[in-house]
N, C-alpha and C positions, 0 to 999 in steps of 0.2 A: 514517480522512480524505476529501475530499473529492473532486473536483475542482480547486477555488479551493485545496487545497495543495499535490497530487500534482501538477497541470501549474503552476498560474500562482507559486504560491511555490516550487518547484521551480527553475522556470526564474529567478526572480529570487536566487535562494540562488546557482544555476551562475552566471548572469553576473556576480555581488557576487564571486562566489567567483575571477576574471580566464575562464570563458570566455566565447569570442565569441558571437554566435547565433546561428549557423551550427548550433557546437554542444550552446551550452546549449539550443540547440531539440531536437534529439536524443535527449538528455537527458531532457527534461519531459516530453516526447511518451512515450519510454519507461517514465515514472514514472506517469503515468497511462495506458497501452493495456495497464499486468499489469489492470485492474478494466475492460480490454473488450474481452482477447483471452478471449474463453468456450468456443470451440469447438479438438475434435481432430479434425481435418481431414486431409485428404491432396488435394491436384489431381495430377494426371499430366498433364504433356506432352508434346506430340506428337513429339517426337522422344524420352522414354525419360524423360525426367526428375523427378525430382518434386518437389513443396514440400508440404513439410507443417506444420501447427503445431497449437503445444498448446497447452491451454486454463491462463491462471494466475487465471482467475476463474472465479464463475457470476451469471448473471443471477439473480433470484429465483425466477423458472421451474423453472429449473436446477437453483436450490439447492436447492430442493425435491423436483422429481425423482430428483436425482441423491443430490447429497452428503447430506442430512440423511441416507439408506439404505446408502450407499456405502460404507463405512470406507477403502476404495484412491481415492475422488475428495480425502474430506477428507486425507488425506495428500500427496497428489500438490498437491494445491494449496494450501488454507485453512493449510496446514502452512504450507507454504515461502516462501508470498509473504506473507501474512496474519496469520499469527499464530503468530509465529518463537519457537519453544523459547525457555525464560530457564534450562531445568537446573535450575530449584531443588524441592529437597525431596526426596523418598523414591520414592515410586511415579511411575511413570514416565507416570500419570495427567495430577500438577503438574507432576512435568519440560518435559510438551508443556505448561505455561501458559508466555505472553506474558509477561517480563518488562520492563520500560524499560530502554535501553541498558543493557540485560542486554552480559555479559563475552564472552558467547557470539555477540549480535547485533556486537558490535565486531569479534569475529574475525572473523565473515564483513566486516566494510567491509573488513576491512585486509587481509584474500581479494582480494577480488573489484576492490578500487583495484594490487593488484597484478597484475592476470592481466589489468586491463584495459588497462593501458600497454604489456601483453607484443604485445594482438590490439590494439592502439589503430585501426589502421588495417582492422580486420574489424569485430566485433562491441562495441571498448571502451566506445564512448559509448552502447547498450544498455543494457550491464553496469551500470553508472552510471547507471544511469536503473532499472533494475527494481533497484538496492540502495539509492537512494535511498529509493522504496516499499517495500519493505521491509521499512528500518531506521527510516523514518519514523512505522512505523504501531506501531511498540514503542513512541510514545509518545502513542500514544489507546488501539492494543489491549490492554495490556498485565492481570493480572489474569486478563484470558481464552483460552480454547485453539482452536485451530483445528479438536479431536477434539470427539464427541457425549457430554458428560461431564456429570452431576451437579454438578462447582464451575463448570459455568458458571452453575445456573439461580440464580435472584436472587425477592426476594420483592416481586414485583408493586405492595403497598401502601405499601415504604418507599421509594418516590424524593423525593427533595427536589432543585427547581430554584430556581440564585441567580441570576435574571435580570431585568435594571434594566424592560427594554423591559415593557412588559404585551401587547404586539400579538405581539413577537421570543416571549416566552412561547407566548402562546395558538400562537400557529403552529408550535412544535416539539412541545405539549403533542398540538395535533392530530395531525402527521406520525406519532409511537410511536401515537396511539390509530387512525388507518385500516392501520398496519403489525397490530397484533395481530388488526385486523378480520377483514385480508386474508388475513394467515396460521396465526392462531391453530389453524382447527379443523382441518387438514394439516399446516401445519410443524413446527408444538411441540408437537398429541397424541400426532396418530398416524400421523407419519414420523421422530420421533428416537431416537435410542438412546444409552445411557449409554455411554460407556467406561471403561470400569476396569478394573486393573492384569493380570488375570485374561482380558481381554478382552469379548464387550461382551454387550449381553444388551437386548431389548426393553421396552425401559417410554420413559415421556415424559422426556426431557432438553433436553440448551442445545447448537447447537448455536455457535461463535464468540460476536458478543459482539451475538446473537439476538435475549436476553431484555432487553435497555437502547436494541433499535430502536440511532437513528442518532445518539443521546449524545455517542458518544464520539467522532465524526466532526465533533460543529461548534464548532469554536474556540472560541470566546467561551463556553463556558458552563463551568459552576461547579454541582456537580453531587454526590449521593449515593446511597447505598440499598445495603442488606440482602441478602448474599447466603447461600442457606438453607444453604448446608451452613455447619453451626457459627455461623448464628445471627451471622455474620460481618459487622460494617460496614466498609463500601468507604473509610471516612474522606469529604473532600471532595476531588472531581478538579476540580483548576482548567483547564479544560482549554489555555489560554492560553500559562498557562507549562508548561502541557507544552508545547503547538506550538510555542511560541519554544527552547524547549529544542530542541526538532525541528532546529527551520529551525537553530540556530547549528553539529550537530553535523554537519549538509548542509552550511555552506559549509563548514567547518572538513574534511569530505574532498574536495570540491571542489575544494578552494587543493591541496591535494596532490596527489590525482590531473593537474591542471594542472599543477605542479609539475614531480612523475615524467615527466610524458609531454611537458613542454617545451612548451604549450602553451597558461600563461597570459601575458595582457594585462589589464593594469590593474586587477589586486586593489584592492579594498574590503575595509576594516576591520571585520565586522563590529561589533563595537563600536560602528564609527560609525553604524551603520544601527540598533543595535541596539528603541533609544526605536519609534522608529518606525514598522518589522515588528510591534512590543507593542501598536500601537494600529492596525494591521492587522484584526492575531486577533483583538482586544478587541472588535471595531464586533458588536452583536448585529444581525447580516444576514439574511436567507436568502442561500443558493448564491451567485446569482445578483450580490446587492447583498456580495459580499464578494470577487467576481472584480471586478466594477467599480473596489476601491479596492486589489487589483496592481494592476492596470493604469494606473490614476490615479496613483498614486505611480511607477512604470515612467517614465509617457512625462511627467512633469515633473522626472524625475533624481533621485527623492530618496532611490533607495535603488545606483544607480550610473549613468556619465556615458551617455546613454543615445546609442543609435544611430537612423537611421533605419528600417530595417529591423526593429526587434524584433519576434520573436514573439510576438503579441500578443495567440494566436488559435489554439483548439486542437479541432479535430474529427476524432475516431475514425473517419472516415470517408477521411481522406487514407490515410491504411496500407491496409483497407479494401478502397479501390478499387488497390491496388497490389497486392493481395493477385485480387480477381477480374481483373488486369489481364495474370494469368502467362500464362495459356491463348495470348491474343495476343504476346505475345515472339516474336522471330525465335530463339530457344534459350531451355534452361532456365536456361543460366547464365548470361544477364544478372540472370536475381531474384538472384542473393550478394549486389548493388551495391545494390536496395535495403533504405530504411529497416526493414522490414516483417520481412523473412531476418531481418537479422540480429540484431532484437528478439527473434527465436523461437531464433536462435544462442547469443543470452545466456543466456534461460528455460531452457532445457534444460541449461546451464552450472549456473547458477544453482541449479535443484531438484535435480537428480545431488550436487550439488559436498555442498549440504546433508543432503539424506536419506542420500546414502553415503559423504559422508568426512566432518562436519563432527560431525554429531547422532552416529553409529555413533564418532569419535572418543572421545568423551563417554558413550558407554554407552545412548546413546539411539540404541534399531532400532525405527523404527516401519514401510517398507518393505524 
């Protein structure tokens, strides 16, 4: 999923679920910032305090340089944050494949809601945002895994796209072509590794859903393809229906959190907005147009009672600036109150919970 869903759709679901503007904004910022926090970095304050960040995503260049060749990076970033393992199948490679709304993902959501309530005055909202990103991605990234795997390979000639608007179809096909032209020489041919149950071997392979470009992330797309492994037909993937399911589940999770944290106010039942949300998700538009559709729906009060200060603009630079300002604080402990600090608290919790508690509890050891 892209910014239209991870920030604007998440914000809309959080507000409709009964979170006030300032709380929904933190949740939505955290959800989108999972795609924007790309550095494992640290900075020392003059008083000796230190602020450390962790990568929860990679830019394309970083993916080429690091994740495709570094199994540790794949397992610390791609697996817990973008391709949550579904635990289906006999081999580890199959268990790591993402499954839409899997029982394992539901277990993560339940845990995070409980934990977020217990730390609601600390990083609870940020954790709910990270949960929202990871959970929502299971509805778009299913059947792919966050490690280089032969199970991620697809037949590039097998794509079928069902898009009514010819310009929209040409646009997304062009995006896919530019993706392949830019990254095939290094990303797909040279640097990919296969992940198999007994280890890794240097060979051509596929990491995440790189083989299908951004097709899983476009909410309006109806598409299908064939996996190279066993010549398996994906069946028609109706992104709008999958994204609508994600919205409903996020609304439910946010509602439960708001109730348990005793911060719920003026909630709106999902059924009352389901049709409007579905129409937004079905619009055959580029990302900017889809963002405008979410903003318009909020401003018109189509999804929940609108407030004059709705947070209808996202910029990752807001939190990046908080990072940059660390050295200028009077004391390092002032950083604790910054949203970006709370994000990294929540990110570390989610990563360690997933890799060191949840997955091992189900017999999956990846790190």
